[in-house]
All heavy atoms as an XYZ file, in Angstrom:
739
protein
N      52.870     96.268    -57.241
C      52.385     96.675    -58.555
C      52.133     98.184    -58.623
O      51.801     98.801    -57.613
C      51.083     95.901    -58.720
C      51.041     94.869    -57.632
C      52.023     95.298    -56.601
N      52.255     98.722    -59.792
C      51.987    100.139    -59.993
C      50.583    100.470    -59.501
O      49.644     99.705    -59.712
C      52.123    100.486    -61.468
N      50.449    101.581    -58.813
C      49.159    102.011    -58.307
C      48.772    101.412    -56.970
O      47.769    101.803    -56.381
N      49.559    100.473    -56.450
C      49.222     99.855    -55.165
C      49.694    100.732    -54.011
O      50.586    101.577    -54.158
C      49.864     98.470    -55.048
O      51.270     98.583    -54.859
N      49.090    100.522    -52.860
C      49.483    101.263    -51.667
C      50.914    100.921    -51.272
O      51.689    101.804    -50.872
C      48.516    100.967    -50.517
C      48.742    101.826    -49.296
C      48.705    103.212    -49.376
C      48.982    101.251    -48.062
C      48.907    104.011    -48.251
C      49.187    102.031    -46.931
C      49.151    103.410    -47.037
O      49.351    104.189    -45.925
N      51.302     99.663    -51.429
C      52.670     99.259    -51.100
C      53.668    100.006    -51.981
O      54.694    100.491    -51.495
C      52.836     97.738    -51.244
O      51.890     97.089    -50.377
C      54.231     97.295    -50.865
N      53.377    100.127    -53.266
C      54.250    100.884    -54.185
C      54.329    102.340    -53.750
O      55.403    102.950    -53.778
C      53.720    100.758    -55.611
C      54.430    101.618    -56.628
C      55.788    101.065    -56.983
C      56.339    101.764    -58.219
N      57.487    102.585    -57.962
N      53.202    102.897    -53.352
C      53.195    104.284    -52.879
C      54.111    104.445    -51.669
O      54.870    105.406    -51.579
C      51.764    104.698    -52.529
C      51.637    106.120    -52.087
C      50.187    106.507    -51.868
N      50.127    107.776    -51.155
C      49.164    108.132    -50.328
N      48.132    107.312    -50.135
N      49.193    109.277    -49.721
N      54.054    103.480    -50.744
C      54.922    103.535    -49.564
C      56.393    103.410    -49.953
O      57.251    104.083    -49.372
C      54.548    102.421    -48.583
C      53.195    102.573    -47.898
C      52.815    101.279    -47.193
C      53.198    103.737    -46.927
N      56.699    102.552    -50.935
C      58.075    102.414    -51.414
C      58.585    103.741    -51.966
O      59.752    104.088    -51.786
C      58.156    101.355    -52.511
C      58.665    100.027    -52.042
C      57.835     99.160    -51.362
C      59.971     99.639    -52.284
C      58.290     97.918    -50.927
C      60.447     98.411    -51.858
C      59.605     97.543    -51.175
N      57.712    104.471    -52.630
C      58.107    105.709    -53.296
C      58.094    106.932    -52.391
O      58.707    107.947    -52.726
C      57.191    105.977    -54.491
C      57.355    104.941    -55.586
O      58.388    104.226    -55.594
O      56.444    104.836    -56.435
N      57.388    106.862    -51.279
C      57.224    108.032    -50.403
C      57.779    107.713    -49.015
O      57.067    107.229    -48.138
C      55.740    108.400    -50.334
C      55.477    109.717    -49.620
O      56.335    110.163    -48.821
O      54.394    110.282    -49.840
N      59.048    108.007    -48.825
C      59.745    107.702    -47.571
C      59.073    108.366    -46.365
O      58.954    107.758    -45.309
C      61.211    108.142    -47.664
C      62.049    107.766    -46.464
C      62.300    106.267    -46.339
O      62.357    105.583    -47.360
O      62.422    105.796    -45.185
N      58.619    109.596    -46.538
C      57.976    110.311    -45.425
C      56.662    109.640    -45.031
O      56.373    109.478    -43.841
C      57.730    111.773    -45.795
C      57.192    112.608    -44.642
C      58.178    112.732    -43.493
O      59.345    113.043    -43.705
N      57.733    112.477    -42.274
N      55.878    109.243    -45.998
C      54.619    108.556    -45.710
C      54.887    107.250    -44.970
O      54.228    106.954    -43.965
C      53.836    108.281    -46.996
C      52.549    107.473    -46.828
C      51.551    108.205    -45.927
C      51.943    107.158    -48.196
N      55.859    106.488    -45.427
C      56.189    105.226    -44.768
C      56.636    105.473    -43.335
O      56.189    104.795    -42.407
C      57.269    104.476    -45.557
C      57.740    103.156    -44.973
C      56.578    102.200    -44.712
C      58.775    102.515    -45.902
N      57.488    106.447    -43.126
C      57.951    106.775    -41.770
C      56.769    107.186    -40.889
O      56.622    106.710    -39.757
C      58.982    107.904    -41.827
C      59.550    108.284    -40.475
C      60.577    109.398    -40.547
N      61.692    109.032    -41.402
C      62.012    109.667    -42.541
N      61.307    110.699    -42.956
N      63.035    109.266    -43.255
N      55.923    108.050    -41.416
C      54.768    108.516    -40.643
C      53.833    107.362    -40.271
O      53.329    107.295    -39.146
C      53.988    109.570    -41.428
C      54.723    110.897    -41.552
O      55.772    111.085    -40.893
O      54.250    111.750    -42.331
N      53.590    106.453    -41.213
C      52.688    105.332    -40.939
C      53.295    104.382    -39.902
O      52.564    103.862    -39.054
C      52.353    104.585    -42.233
C      51.487    105.382    -43.204
C      50.178    105.855    -42.596
C      49.238    104.728    -42.264
N      47.933    105.175    -41.751
N      54.595    104.159    -39.954
C      55.237    103.322    -38.935
C      55.049    103.915    -37.550
O      54.670    103.218    -36.607
C      56.728    103.158    -39.243
C      57.089    102.046    -40.193
C      58.522    102.215    -40.686
C      56.925    100.692    -39.531
N      55.293    105.214    -37.431
C      55.143    105.882    -36.136
C      53.683    105.862    -35.690
O      53.373    105.539    -34.541
C      55.682    107.336    -36.206
C      55.333    108.112    -34.951
C      57.191    107.332    -36.439
N      52.791    106.200    -36.598
C      51.358    106.237    -36.284
C      50.846    104.880    -35.802
O      50.168    104.785    -34.772
C      50.595    106.672    -37.536
C      49.090    106.616    -37.421
C      48.428    106.871    -38.769
O      48.931    107.709    -39.554
O      47.406    106.214    -39.035
N      51.184    103.832    -36.541
C      50.674    102.510    -36.184
C      51.315    101.982    -34.903
O      50.643    101.307    -34.110
C      50.868    101.538    -37.342
C      50.104    101.913    -38.604
C      48.595    102.013    -38.426
O      48.037    101.447    -37.457
O      47.955    102.666    -39.262
N      52.588    102.288    -34.676
C      53.224    101.887    -33.416
C      52.560    102.591    -32.240
O      52.330    101.982    -31.187
C      54.718    102.187    -33.452
N      52.220    103.857    -32.418
C      51.516    104.602    -31.369
C      50.152    103.972    -31.099
O      49.760    103.768    -29.951
C      51.353    106.062    -31.778
C      50.644    106.921    -30.761
C      51.488    107.198    -29.537
O      52.699    107.168    -29.597
N      50.851    107.458    -28.418
N      49.434    103.633    -32.159
C      48.118    103.013    -31.994
C      48.236    101.651    -31.310
O      47.407    101.309    -30.462
C      47.412    102.897    -33.343
C      46.976    104.254    -33.877
C      46.377    104.205    -35.267
O      46.277    103.105    -35.865
O      46.006    105.276    -35.778
N      49.267    100.895    -31.649
C      49.494     99.604    -30.982
C      49.758     99.817    -29.497
O      49.221     99.088    -28.653
C      50.666     98.863    -31.632
C      51.094     97.560    -30.972
C      49.951     96.552    -30.930
C      52.306     96.983    -31.697
N      50.548    100.825    -29.171
C      50.865    101.072    -27.759
C      49.637    101.484    -26.957
O      49.598    101.302    -25.740
C      51.961    102.137    -27.624
O      51.454    103.427    -27.879
N      48.627    102.006    -27.623
C      47.415    102.456    -26.947
C      46.273    101.440    -27.012
O      45.246    101.620    -26.353
C      46.957    103.784    -27.556
C      47.952    104.908    -27.321
C      47.638    106.161    -28.111
O      46.710    106.131    -28.959
O      48.330    107.174    -27.900
N      46.426    100.388    -27.799
C      45.361     99.390    -27.945
C      45.121     98.700    -26.607
O      46.066     98.400    -25.876
C      45.745     98.369    -29.011
N      43.845     98.444    -26.290
C      43.545     97.930    -24.951
C      42.699     96.655    -24.924
O      42.299     96.204    -23.865
C      42.887     99.018    -24.109
C      41.607     99.545    -24.725
O      41.220     99.081    -25.808
O      40.992    100.423    -24.107
N      42.449     96.086    -26.094
C      41.764     94.792    -26.119
C      42.582     93.842    -26.987
O      43.380     94.276    -27.831
C      40.348     94.891    -26.716
O      40.457     95.238    -28.103
C      39.494     95.903    -25.966
N      42.373     92.567    -26.793
C      43.093     91.571    -27.582
C      42.865     91.798    -29.078
O      43.813     91.767    -29.870
C      42.644     90.164    -27.169
C      43.369     89.063    -27.895
C      42.934     87.695    -27.400
C      43.682     86.600    -28.148
N      43.331     85.268    -27.659
N      41.621     92.035    -29.455
C      41.287     92.249    -30.865
C      41.976     93.492    -31.418
O      42.552     93.465    -32.507
C      39.772     92.370    -31.029
C      39.355     92.586    -32.473
C      37.848     92.709    -32.608
O      37.314     93.765    -32.220
O      37.234     91.743    -33.086
N      41.929     94.580    -30.662
C      42.541     95.830    -31.126
C      44.058     95.693    -31.212
O      44.676     96.184    -32.158
C      42.134     96.987    -30.210
C      42.442     98.334    -30.776
N      42.530     99.449    -29.999
C      42.709     98.748    -32.040
C      42.831    100.487    -30.749
N      42.939    100.089    -32.000
N      44.676     95.012    -30.238
C      46.126     94.783    -30.290
C      46.462     93.989    -31.550
O      47.420     94.315    -32.272
C      46.628     94.066    -29.016
C      48.062     93.572    -29.195
C      46.539     94.995    -27.809
N      45.688     92.949    -31.856
C      45.939     92.139    -33.053
C      45.833     92.982    -34.323
O      46.662     92.858    -35.243
C      44.972     90.959    -33.110
N      44.826     93.840    -34.377
C      44.643     94.699    -35.552
C      45.824     95.643    -35.735
O      46.347     95.792    -36.848
C      43.358     95.521    -35.403
C      42.087     94.709    -35.455
C      40.865     95.474    -34.990
O      40.974     96.618    -34.491
O      39.761     94.896    -35.120
N      46.222     96.292    -34.653
C      47.316     97.258    -34.744
C      48.655     96.564    -34.978
O      49.511     97.086    -35.701
C      47.361     98.152    -33.500
C      46.118     99.006    -33.307
C      45.754     99.879    -34.505
O      46.641    100.230    -35.316
O      44.565    100.228    -34.639
N      48.841     95.388    -34.398
C      50.059     94.626    -34.651
C      50.150     94.262    -36.131
O      51.226     94.357    -36.735
C      50.100     93.370    -33.786
C      51.292     92.435    -34.026
C      52.616     93.154    -33.783
C      51.169     91.201    -33.147
N      49.041     93.856    -36.724
C      49.035     93.545    -38.153
C      49.470     94.762    -38.971
O      50.261     94.639    -39.916
C      47.646     93.073    -38.584
N      48.977     95.938    -38.597
C      49.370     97.161    -39.299
C      50.864     97.430    -39.138
O      51.559     97.736    -40.114
C      48.576     98.362    -38.781
C      47.117     98.335    -39.186
O      46.759     97.609    -40.138
O      46.318     99.043    -38.535
N      51.372     97.317    -37.908
C      52.792     97.562    -37.654
C      53.644     96.575    -38.462
O      54.641     96.967    -39.084
C      53.123     97.473    -36.146
C      54.621     97.429    -35.905
C      52.497     98.647    -35.400
N      53.255     95.310    -38.447
C      54.021     94.316    -39.192
C      54.023     94.614    -40.691
O      55.061     94.482    -41.357
C      53.468     92.913    -38.928
C      53.708     92.362    -37.527
C      52.964     91.048    -37.338
C      55.187     92.194    -37.254
N      52.892     95.020    -41.225
C      52.821     95.365    -42.652
C      53.785     96.501    -42.988
O      54.613     96.381    -43.899
C      51.385     95.745    -43.042
C      51.299     96.417    -44.390
C      51.530     95.701    -45.556
C      50.997     97.769    -44.486
C      51.466     96.324    -46.801
C      50.925     98.397    -45.721
C      51.164     97.670    -46.872
O      51.103     98.295    -48.093
N      53.695     97.599    -42.249
C      54.548     98.746    -42.549
C      56.022     98.440    -42.269
O      56.908     98.889    -43.011
C      54.080     99.990    -41.785
C      52.768    100.510    -42.304
C      51.615    100.364    -41.566
C      52.674    101.113    -43.544
C      50.389    100.816    -42.044
C      51.462    101.571    -44.045
C      50.313    101.423    -43.290
N      56.301     97.647    -41.240
C      57.681     97.251    -40.945
C      58.243     96.380    -42.074
O      59.408     96.522    -42.462
C      57.754     96.523    -39.610
N      57.422     95.490    -42.604
C      57.890     94.636    -43.691
C      58.118     95.436    -44.979
O      59.049     95.151    -45.735
C      56.922     93.480    -43.934
C      56.967     92.420    -42.852
S      58.633     91.763    -42.537
C      59.113     91.186    -44.158
N      57.295     96.432    -45.216
C      57.534     97.300    -46.374
C      58.883     98.002    -46.197
O      59.708     98.037    -47.118
C      56.397     98.326    -46.563
C      56.771     99.360    -47.622
C      55.094     97.634    -46.937
N      59.118     98.529    -44.996
C      60.392     99.214    -44.727
C      61.561     98.255    -44.879
O      62.585     98.594    -45.472
C      60.371     99.816    -43.312
C      61.655    100.504    -42.926
C      61.893    101.732    -43.813
N      63.191    102.298    -43.551
C      64.271    102.095    -44.322
N      64.193    101.341    -45.402
N      65.417    102.654    -44.016
N      61.407     97.048    -44.345
C      62.478     96.058    -44.431
C      62.742     95.671    -45.889
O      63.906     95.634    -46.331
C      62.110     94.824    -43.606
N      61.688     95.393    -46.637
C      61.852     95.005    -48.041
C      62.536     96.117    -48.830
O      63.412     95.844    -49.666
C      60.498     94.653    -48.653
N      62.154     97.335    -48.546
C      62.767     98.469    -49.236
C      64.271     98.535    -48.963
O      65.045     98.915    -49.829
C      62.079     99.769    -48.799
C      62.563    100.981    -49.541
C      61.763    102.210    -49.202
C      62.340    103.394    -49.964
N      61.573    104.591    -49.788
N      64.678     98.107    -47.775
C      66.091     98.122    -47.391
C      66.803     96.813    -47.719
O      67.987     96.655    -47.419
C      66.208     98.419    -45.898
N      66.072     95.850    -48.292
C      66.676     94.571    -48.628
C      66.850     93.651    -47.430
O      67.682     92.741    -47.444
N      66.068     93.867    -46.387
C      66.152     93.068    -45.164
C      65.023     92.037    -45.168
O      63.867     92.385    -45.389
C      66.043     93.977    -43.914
C      65.995     93.158    -42.640
C      67.196     94.974    -43.882
N      65.365     90.790    -44.889
C      64.375     89.720    -44.868
C      63.976     89.377    -43.434
O      64.638     89.792    -42.480
C      64.943     88.463    -45.534
O      65.953     87.887    -44.708
N      62.928     88.588    -43.307
C      62.535     88.073    -41.993
C      63.688     87.268    -41.393
O      63.970     87.365    -40.195
C      61.272     87.192    -42.124
C      60.049     88.057    -42.386
C      61.058     86.344    -40.883
C      59.567     88.854    -41.211
N      64.373     86.486    -42.215
C      65.513     85.706    -41.723
C      66.602     86.618    -41.148
O      67.237     86.271    -40.152
C      66.093     84.825    -42.829
C      65.189     83.655    -43.180
O      64.322     83.288    -42.346
O      65.340     83.109    -44.283
N      66.818     87.771    -41.776
C      67.798     88.725    -41.243
C      67.384     89.186    -39.849
O      68.215     89.292    -38.940
C      67.931     89.947    -42.164
C      68.485     89.613    -43.532
O      69.290     88.672    -43.655
O      68.103     90.322    -44.493
N      66.100     89.471    -39.681
C      65.600     89.929    -38.375
C      65.705     88.815    -37.333
O      66.097     89.062    -36.187
C      64.158     90.412    -38.503
N      65.376     87.595    -37.720
C      65.483     86.463    -36.799
C      66.936     86.262    -36.383
O      67.229     86.010    -35.206
C      64.890     85.186    -37.429
C      65.223     83.949    -36.605
C      63.378     85.333    -37.572
N      67.865     86.398    -37.330
C      69.290     86.280    -36.992
C      69.702     87.343    -35.983
O      70.476     87.064    -35.058
C      70.145     86.407    -38.254
O      69.955     85.309    -39.101
N      69.188     88.542    -36.163
C      69.506     89.628    -35.213
C      68.957     89.304    -33.830
O      69.635     89.514    -32.817
C      68.943     90.953    -35.720
C      69.231     92.140    -34.821
C      70.717     92.432    -34.642
O      71.521     92.150    -35.544
O      71.072     92.969    -33.558
N      67.743     88.778    -33.771
C      67.179     88.388    -32.475
C      68.005     87.281    -31.827
O      68.237     87.304    -30.610
C      65.728     87.938    -32.645
C      64.725     89.044    -32.962
C      63.377     88.432    -33.333
C      64.589     90.003    -31.800
N      68.450     86.332    -32.620
C      69.300     85.258    -32.095
C      70.597     85.815    -31.523
O      71.034     85.398    -30.445
C      69.618     84.225    -33.183
C      68.439     83.333    -33.525
O      67.473     83.270    -32.725
O      68.480     82.703    -34.596
N      71.213     86.758    -32.229
C      72.450     87.368    -31.729
C      72.204     88.061    -30.397
O      73.007     87.953    -29.471
C      73.005     88.385    -32.734
C      73.706     87.778    -33.910
C      74.491     88.788    -34.716
C      73.639     89.893    -35.276
N      74.320     90.774    -36.226
N      71.110     88.774    -30.310
C      70.799     89.499    -29.069
C      70.537     88.536    -27.919
O      70.907     88.816    -26.779
C      69.591     90.407    -29.278
C      69.886     91.551    -30.198
C      68.656     92.377    -30.429
N      68.931     93.417    -31.408
C      68.119     94.421    -31.652
N      66.975     94.520    -30.983
N      68.424     95.319    -32.554
N      69.904     87.426    -28.199
C      69.600     86.448    -27.153
C      70.873     85.841    -26.571
O      70.893     85.427    -25.415
C      68.690     85.349    -27.704
N      71.927     85.795    -27.364
C      73.183     85.212    -26.906
C      74.074     86.210    -26.174
O      75.083     85.827    -25.601
C      73.944     84.624    -28.095
C      73.292     83.367    -28.650
C      74.173     82.665    -29.657
N      74.527     83.508    -30.788
C      73.847     83.586    -31.933
N      72.745     82.880    -32.086
N      74.260     84.343    -32.914
N      73.732     87.485    -26.208
C      74.547     88.493    -25.524
C      74.506     88.278    -24.020
O      73.461     87.984    -23.448
C      74.039     89.906    -25.833
C      74.498     90.463    -27.138
C      74.055     91.902    -27.241
C      74.606     92.577    -28.460
N      74.179     93.971    -28.528
N      75.650     88.474    -23.397
C      75.734     88.340    -21.944
C      75.317     89.642    -21.283
O      74.639     89.654    -20.266
C      77.167     87.946    -21.514
C      77.283     87.925    -20.006
C      77.533     86.603    -22.102
N      75.719     90.756    -21.866
C      75.347     92.054    -21.314
C      74.488     92.790    -22.326
O      74.670     92.649    -23.538
C      76.583     92.913    -20.968
O      77.355     93.102    -22.165
C      77.429     92.255    -19.902
N      73.579     93.553    -21.821
C      72.674     94.322    -22.668
C      72.542     95.726    -22.095
O      72.790     95.947    -20.917
C      71.284     93.677    -22.690
C      71.241     92.308    -23.314
C      69.812     91.749    -23.205
N      69.702     90.468    -23.840
C      70.005     89.319    -23.256
N      70.437     89.293    -22.026
N      69.876     88.189    -23.917
N      72.071     96.629    -22.942
C      71.729     97.942    -22.396
C      70.469     97.769    -21.568
O      69.768     96.770    -21.683
C      71.576     98.977    -23.502
C      70.433     98.775    -24.451
C      70.430     99.875    -25.520
N      69.259     99.799    -26.342
C      68.088    100.358    -26.051
N      67.947    101.067    -24.950
N      67.053    100.235    -26.852
N      70.163     98.735    -20.744
C      69.068     98.598    -19.781
C      67.703     98.397    -20.429
O      66.804     97.851    -19.820
C      69.028     99.832    -18.876
C      70.206     99.896    -17.934
C      70.368    101.188    -17.142
C      69.147    101.923    -16.773
N      69.358    103.125    -15.979
N      67.530     98.855    -21.646
C      66.237     98.689    -22.308
C      65.285     99.850    -22.086
O      64.104     99.755    -22.396
N      65.808    100.950    -21.541
C      64.976    102.128    -21.351
C      64.632    102.742    -22.710
O      65.333    102.537    -23.700
C      65.706    103.168    -20.496
C      65.953    102.675    -19.080
O      65.234    101.759    -18.632
O      66.874    103.198    -18.429
N      63.554    103.517    -22.744
C      63.198    104.206    -23.980
C      64.228    105.302    -24.260
O      64.913    105.778    -23.362
C      61.794    104.793    -23.883
O      61.736    105.757    -22.855
N      64.317    105.667    -25.523
C      65.263    106.701    -25.947
C      64.487    108.008    -26.091
O      63.668    108.152    -27.001
C      65.906    106.311    -27.269
C      66.730    105.036    -27.172
C      67.278    104.643    -28.529
C      68.072    103.362    -28.434
N      68.526    102.898    -29.749
N      64.728    108.971    -25.192
C      63.957    110.222    -25.210
C      63.959    110.923    -26.564
O      62.935    111.470    -26.981
C      64.637    111.078    -24.142
C      65.309    110.104    -23.238
C      65.703    108.942    -24.114
N      65.081    110.887    -27.272
C      65.134    111.567    -28.567
C      64.215    110.904    -29.587
O      63.643    111.570    -30.450
C      66.579    111.638    -29.095
C      67.204    110.306    -29.463
C      67.847    109.537    -28.318
O      67.674    109.897    -27.138
O      68.531    108.545    -28.619
N      64.019    109.587    -29.469
C      63.104    108.888    -30.374
C      61.654    109.185    -30.018
O      60.806    109.324    -30.896
C      63.357    107.374    -30.330
C      64.648    106.984    -30.963
C      64.537    107.223    -32.439
N      65.747    106.820    -33.112
C      66.045    107.224    -34.328
N      65.228    108.012    -34.984
N      67.153    106.844    -34.894
N      61.359    109.261    -28.735
C      60.006    109.598    -28.290
C      59.644    110.998    -28.768
O      58.556    111.236    -29.309
C      59.883    109.495    -26.751
C      60.232    108.084    -26.267
C      58.503    109.942    -26.281
C      59.382    106.985    -26.864
N      60.574    111.940    -28.604
C      60.343    113.320    -29.035
C      60.119    113.394    -30.548
O      59.205    114.075    -31.018
C      61.526    114.195    -28.637
C      61.334    115.660    -28.971
C      62.513    116.510    -28.529
O      63.128    116.207    -27.488
O      62.809    117.487    -29.238
N      60.926    112.666    -31.300
C      60.776    112.668    -32.770
C      59.424    112.087    -33.162
O      58.753    112.609    -34.054
C      61.906    111.871    -33.411
N      59.002    111.017    -32.493
C      57.708    110.424    -32.785
C      56.557    111.368    -32.475
O      55.593    111.453    -33.226
N      56.680    112.088    -31.367
C      55.631    113.043    -31.012
C      55.538    114.162    -32.052
O      54.446    114.618    -32.385
C      55.896    113.608    -29.620
C      55.629    112.564    -28.532
C      56.054    113.005    -27.141
O      56.826    113.974    -27.015
O      55.614    112.349    -26.181
N      56.670    114.597    -32.566
C      56.659    115.631    -33.607
C      55.978    115.113    -34.868
O      55.181    115.826    -35.481
C      58.076    116.104    -33.917
C      58.666    116.980    -32.852
C      60.077    117.399    -33.209
C      60.681    118.206    -32.091
N      62.089    118.551    -32.368
N      56.296    113.873    -35.252
C      55.678    113.290    -36.439
C      54.173    113.185    -36.273
O      53.407    113.463    -37.181
C      56.294    111.907    -36.757
C      57.728    112.070    -37.244
C      55.458    111.149    -37.794
C      58.508    110.786    -37.345
N      53.754    112.824    -35.061
C      52.332    112.669    -34.796
C      51.639    113.998    -34.490
O      50.442    114.043    -34.285
C      52.122    111.707    -33.612
C      52.527    110.271    -33.906
C      52.527    109.461    -32.610
C      51.592    109.634    -34.907
N      52.410    115.086    -34.465
C      51.835    116.398    -34.212
C      51.421    116.634    -32.782
O      50.529    117.426    -32.513
N      52.059    115.952    -31.841
C      51.680    116.095    -30.448
C      52.445    117.209    -29.755
O      52.176    117.531    -28.616
C      51.897    114.780    -29.694
C      50.920    113.705    -30.101
C      50.990    112.545    -29.194
C      49.853    111.586    -29.520
N      49.801    110.493    -28.572
N      53.433    117.774    -30.399
C      54.187    118.889    -29.798
C      54.312    120.006    -30.786
O      54.255    119.858    -31.957
C      55.579    118.426    -29.354
C      55.523    117.658    -28.078
C      56.915    117.530    -27.491
C      56.813    116.914    -26.132
N      58.043    116.827    -25.441
C-alpha cells in the first residue's frame, strides 16, 4: 500500500539492496538462537520483497533448490571475494 515500508523498498532499489546486505551481515554475526531467528526473519522479509519485485515466487526458489540438489557436480561453495568486498563497501567498512 502507498506509504508502507514495503512500497518504499519497491521504489528505492538502493535502500532495498542496502537492507539486504545489512540484515545478512547481522544474521552472520548473531550468536543466540533468538537473535538468529530475529535476523533470519529480517533477511527473509527483505529477500521476499526483492523476489516479489522481480516476479520470483517461493515456488521458483524451491524449484531452483531442487535443481541444485540433483546436480552431480557443484562449485566448491567458497565465498566470492568480489561480493564480500561489495558488501563491505555498502556497509561502510572500507
